[in-house]
C-alpha positions as CSV (number, residue, x, y, z in Angstrom):
1,M,-44.8,-3.4,-18.9
2,I,-41.4,-2.6,-20.4
3,P,-38.6,-2.3,-17.9
4,K,-36.2,0.6,-17.9
5,V,-33.1,-1.6,-17.5
6,S,-32.5,-5.1,-18.6
7,V,-29.7,-6.8,-16.5
8,V,-28.0,-9.6,-18.4
9,L,-26.0,-12.3,-16.5
10,C,-24.5,-15.5,-17.6
11,T,-23.7,-18.1,-14.9
12,Y,-21.6,-21.2,-14.9
13,N,-20.7,-23.2,-11.8
14,A,-21.3,-20.1,-9.7
15,E,-22.8,-21.6,-6.5
16,K,-20.1,-19.9,-4.3
17,Y,-20.9,-16.5,-5.6
18,I,-24.4,-16.2,-7.2
19,R,-26.4,-15.5,-4.1
20,A,-24.3,-12.4,-3.2
21,T,-24.2,-11.3,-6.9
22,L,-28.0,-11.7,-7.4
23,E,-28.8,-9.9,-4.1
24,S,-26.6,-7.0,-5.2
25,I,-28.9,-6.7,-8.2
26,L,-32.2,-7.2,-6.5
27,Y,-31.4,-4.7,-3.7
28,Q,-30.7,-1.8,-6.1
29,S,-32.4,1.4,-5.2
30,F,-33.5,1.6,-8.9
31,K,-36.3,-1.0,-9.1
32,D,-37.5,-0.8,-12.7
33,I,-35.5,-3.7,-14.0
34,E,-35.7,-7.2,-15.5
35,I,-33.0,-9.7,-14.7
36,L,-32.2,-12.1,-17.5
37,I,-30.0,-15.1,-16.5
38,L,-28.6,-17.7,-18.9
39,D,-27.1,-20.7,-17.1
40,N,-24.3,-22.2,-19.2
41,N,-25.1,-25.9,-18.2
42,S,-23.7,-25.6,-14.7
43,K,-22.7,-28.8,-13.0
44,D,-23.3,-27.6,-9.4
45,T,-26.3,-26.1,-7.6
46,T,-26.3,-22.6,-9.3
47,I,-29.7,-23.1,-10.9
48,N,-31.2,-24.4,-7.7
49,I,-30.0,-21.3,-5.8
50,I,-31.4,-18.9,-8.4
51,K,-34.8,-20.7,-8.2
52,T,-35.1,-20.0,-4.5
53,Y,-35.6,-16.3,-5.4
54,K,-39.3,-15.8,-6.1
55,D,-38.9,-12.3,-7.7
56,A,-41.1,-11.8,-10.8
57,R,-38.3,-9.7,-12.3
58,I,-36.1,-12.8,-12.7
59,Y,-36.1,-14.8,-16.0
60,L,-34.0,-17.9,-16.0
61,Y,-32.9,-19.7,-19.2
62,P,-31.1,-23.0,-18.5
63,S,-29.0,-24.1,-21.5
64,E,-28.3,-27.7,-22.3
65,K,-24.9,-26.7,-23.7
66,N,-22.3,-24.1,-22.7
67,L,-22.7,-21.1,-25.0
68,G,-19.7,-19.4,-23.5
69,P,-19.9,-16.0,-21.7
70,Y,-20.3,-13.9,-24.9
71,G,-22.5,-16.3,-26.8
72,G,-24.7,-16.3,-23.7
73,L,-24.8,-12.5,-23.5
74,N,-25.8,-12.3,-27.1
75,F,-28.6,-14.8,-26.4
76,L,-29.8,-12.6,-23.6
77,L,-29.4,-9.3,-25.6
78,K,-32.0,-10.6,-28.1
79,K,-34.5,-11.1,-25.3
80,A,-33.8,-7.8,-23.5
81,K,-36.7,-5.4,-23.5
82,G,-35.2,-2.5,-21.4
83,E,-34.2,0.9,-22.7
84,Y,-30.8,0.2,-21.1
85,I,-28.6,-2.9,-20.8
86,A,-26.6,-3.5,-17.7
87,I,-23.9,-6.2,-17.8
88,Q,-23.1,-8.2,-14.7
89,D,-20.7,-11.2,-14.1
90,H,-21.8,-14.1,-11.9
91,D,-19.2,-13.4,-9.2
92,D,-19.1,-9.6,-9.0
93,L,-21.1,-7.1,-6.9
94,W,-22.8,-3.7,-7.4
95,H,-23.3,-0.9,-4.9
96,P,-27.0,-0.3,-4.1
97,E,-27.0,3.1,-6.0
98,K,-25.1,1.9,-9.1
99,L,-28.0,1.6,-11.6
100,A,-29.8,4.7,-10.3
101,K,-26.7,6.9,-10.8
102,Q,-25.9,5.5,-14.2
103,V,-29.4,5.8,-15.6
104,A,-29.7,9.4,-14.2
105,F,-26.4,10.2,-16.0
106,L,-27.4,8.7,-19.3
107,E,-30.8,10.4,-19.2
108,K,-29.2,13.8,-18.9
109,N,-26.3,13.2,-21.2
110,K,-27.6,11.9,-24.5
111,K,-24.2,12.2,-26.3
112,Y,-22.9,9.2,-24.5
113,I,-23.8,5.6,-25.6
114,W,-22.8,4.0,-22.4
115,C,-21.6,4.6,-18.8
116,G,-19.2,2.8,-16.5
117,T,-18.0,3.3,-13.0
118,K,-14.9,3.2,-10.9
119,T,-14.3,-0.4,-9.8
120,L,-12.8,-1.9,-6.7
121,M,-10.5,-4.8,-7.8
122,R,-10.4,-7.2,-4.8
123,Y,-8.2,-10.2,-4.8
124,E,-9.8,-13.1,-2.9
125,W,-6.6,-14.8,-1.7
126,D,-5.2,-12.0,0.4
127,Q,-8.1,-9.4,0.4
128,M,-5.7,-6.9,-1.2
129,G,-7.1,-4.6,-3.9
130,F,-7.2,-1.2,-5.5
131,E,-9.8,1.3,-6.9
132,Y,-9.5,1.1,-10.7
133,F,-10.6,4.1,-12.9
134,L,-10.2,4.4,-16.7
135,W,-10.7,8.1,-17.1
136,K,-14.0,9.9,-17.4
137,E,-14.2,9.9,-21.2
138,S,-12.9,6.7,-22.6
139,Y,-13.3,3.7,-24.9
140,Y,-13.4,1.3,-21.9
141,T,-14.7,0.4,-18.6
142,I,-14.6,-2.7,-16.4
143,H,-17.1,-5.0,-18.0
144,P,-19.5,-5.7,-15.0
145,S,-19.8,-1.9,-14.5
146,L,-21.2,-1.4,-18.0
147,V,-24.6,0.1,-18.8
148,F,-25.5,1.1,-22.4
149,R,-28.4,2.1,-24.5
150,N,-30.2,-0.9,-25.9
151,S,-30.0,-1.5,-29.7
152,S,-30.2,-4.5,-31.9
153,K,-26.9,-3.4,-33.5
154,Y,-25.0,-4.2,-30.3
155,R,-23.8,-7.7,-30.2
156,Y,-20.5,-9.3,-29.0
157,P,-18.1,-10.4,-31.7
158,D,-17.3,-14.0,-32.5
159,T,-14.0,-14.2,-30.5
160,V,-13.0,-15.2,-27.1
161,Y,-9.8,-13.1,-26.5
162,M,-10.3,-9.5,-25.5
163,N,-14.0,-9.8,-26.5
164,D,-15.4,-7.2,-24.1
165,A,-12.7,-4.7,-25.1
166,L,-13.6,-5.2,-28.8
167,F,-17.2,-4.8,-28.0
168,Q,-16.7,-1.6,-26.1
169,K,-14.2,0.2,-28.4
170,K,-15.3,-1.1,-31.9
171,I,-19.0,-1.8,-31.5
172,L,-20.3,0.6,-28.9
173,C,-17.8,3.5,-29.3
174,K,-17.0,3.0,-33.1
175,G,-13.6,4.5,-32.3
176,E,-15.0,7.6,-30.6
177,R,-15.0,8.4,-26.8
178,L,-18.7,7.7,-26.3
179,L,-18.2,6.2,-22.8
180,Y,-18.4,8.2,-19.5
181,N,-17.0,6.6,-16.4
182,I,-18.5,7.9,-13.1
183,D,-15.8,8.6,-10.6
184,E,-17.4,6.7,-7.8
185,T,-16.7,3.1,-6.7
186,L,-20.0,1.5,-7.5
187,T,-18.7,-1.9,-8.8
188,L,-16.7,-4.7,-7.1
189,H,-14.8,-7.1,-9.3
190,R,-13.7,-10.2,-7.5
191,V,-10.3,-11.5,-8.7
192,R,-10.4,-15.2,-7.8
193,D,-7.4,-17.1,-6.4
194,G,-4.6,-17.6,-8.8
195,A,-6.0,-15.7,-11.8
196,H,-8.8,-18.2,-12.4
197,N,-11.0,-15.5,-14.0
198,Y,-8.3,-13.9,-16.1
199,S,-8.6,-14.0,-19.9
200,Y,-5.0,-15.2,-20.4
201,K,-6.2,-18.8,-20.7
202,W,-7.9,-17.8,-24.0
203,Y,-4.7,-16.3,-25.4
204,K,-2.9,-18.0,-28.3
205,L,0.0,-16.5,-30.3
206,T,-1.9,-16.2,-33.5
207,F,-2.2,-13.4,-36.1
208,K,-5.8,-12.9,-35.2
209,N,-5.0,-12.3,-31.5
210,L,-2.0,-10.0,-32.3
211,K,-4.2,-8.0,-34.7
212,T,-6.8,-7.7,-31.9
213,V,-4.4,-6.4,-29.4
214,F,-2.8,-3.8,-31.7
215,S,-6.1,-2.7,-33.1
216,L,-7.3,-1.8,-29.6
217,H,-4.2,-0.2,-28.1
218,P,-1.1,1.9,-29.0
219,V,1.9,0.0,-30.2
220,W,3.8,0.4,-27.0
221,Y,0.9,-1.1,-25.1
222,G,0.4,-3.8,-27.6
223,V,4.0,-5.0,-27.3
224,S,3.9,-5.0,-23.5
225,A,0.5,-6.7,-23.4
226,T,1.7,-9.4,-25.8
227,G,4.8,-10.0,-23.7
228,F,2.7,-10.2,-20.6
229,E,0.3,-12.7,-22.1
230,L,3.3,-14.9,-23.2
231,M,4.7,-14.7,-19.7
232,R,1.4,-15.8,-18.3
233,K,1.3,-18.8,-20.6
234,L,4.9,-19.9,-19.7
235,I,5.0,-19.2,-16.0
236,Y,1.4,-19.5,-14.6
237,P,0.9,-23.2,-15.3
238,F,4.0,-24.0,-13.2
239,L,2.8,-21.8,-10.3
240,H,-0.5,-23.6,-10.3
241,L,1.3,-26.9,-10.2
242,L,3.3,-25.7,-7.2
243,K,0.0,-24.4,-5.6
244,S,1.5,-20.9,-5.6
245,G,-1.4,-19.0,-7.0
246,Y,-0.7,-16.2,-4.6
247,L,2.4,-15.3,-6.6
248,I,0.2,-14.9,-9.7
249,D,-1.9,-12.4,-7.9
250,W,1.3,-10.5,-6.9
251,I,2.6,-10.5,-10.5
252,E,-0.8,-9.3,-11.8
253,R,-0.7,-6.3,-9.5
254,V,2.7,-5.2,-10.6
255,P,1.6,-3.1,-13.6
256,F,-1.0,-1.3,-11.5
257,R,1.6,-0.5,-8.9
258,L,3.8,0.9,-11.6
259,Q,0.8,3.1,-12.7
260,G,0.6,4.5,-9.2
261,Y,-2.4,2.6,-7.9
262,K,-2.4,2.1,-4.1
263,I,-2.7,-1.6,-3.2
264,K,-4.2,-2.1,0.3
265,K,-6.3,-4.6,2.2
266,Y,-10.1,-4.6,1.9
267,S,-11.6,-6.7,4.7
268,L,-15.2,-8.0,4.7
269,V,-16.1,-5.2,7.1
270,D,-14.6,-2.6,4.8
271,M,-16.6,-4.0,1.9
272,K,-19.9,-3.8,3.9
273,K,-19.2,-0.2,4.8
274,R,-18.8,0.6,1.1
275,G,-22.1,-1.1,0.2
276,F,-20.7,-4.5,-0.9
277,T,-21.8,-7.5,1.0
278,L,-19.7,-10.6,0.2
279,S,-20.9,-14.0,1.2
């Protein structure tokens, strides 16, 4: 039987997060799914935790070498049978109604290739966060909120920097606004202590990376983004050495404050009331 949605998930040393993430997928109100998991040669107990779930919808593919997050996703996309693809990260969470609402929207609105949601960005160190929304019609959404129509044409490009942004704007959208973001907070993105899951570590001052930034964004944004990436390279390593990762979180939130986002505390109780159970 062909599932309606293929959930694709790459894991790597995710023992601290994978149980909550996997349960947020399994407990979706929309049940017609398959869950394809590639483990990128984890060195901890991630695989053992996944194996404790005896759900026939889960397909686990252990890899003897680390394919990286996007190489891993391309591996899973080749195996996905669903009409729709849902992307999830190994440390993020979904609201129980997320897939149901996205599938219903895409079924009714054939002009859109894909659909995202408003996302709660929550910083682990101080439990502060904000609800991030990238307009209703856009080129982008937060990656773990993404659901798109399945096609063999859709594969992640062979790059590590801004890969998901390239995939969304250039491959899915082809330069047109074919994304619709649902204005409901249905995705939770964990921002781990001290920016450990930020892409700045992949940034190098090369022509290829500069070209990527300026091909995706207006000139003013490209200039500011490049300056921010250089600042991250120069300052963040020293803050990590000083065990001052909390300052990195504060710096990372500055641009969002300037855009008018309200930064406030989201406790575990708050998260549960919103449909997100962290563990």
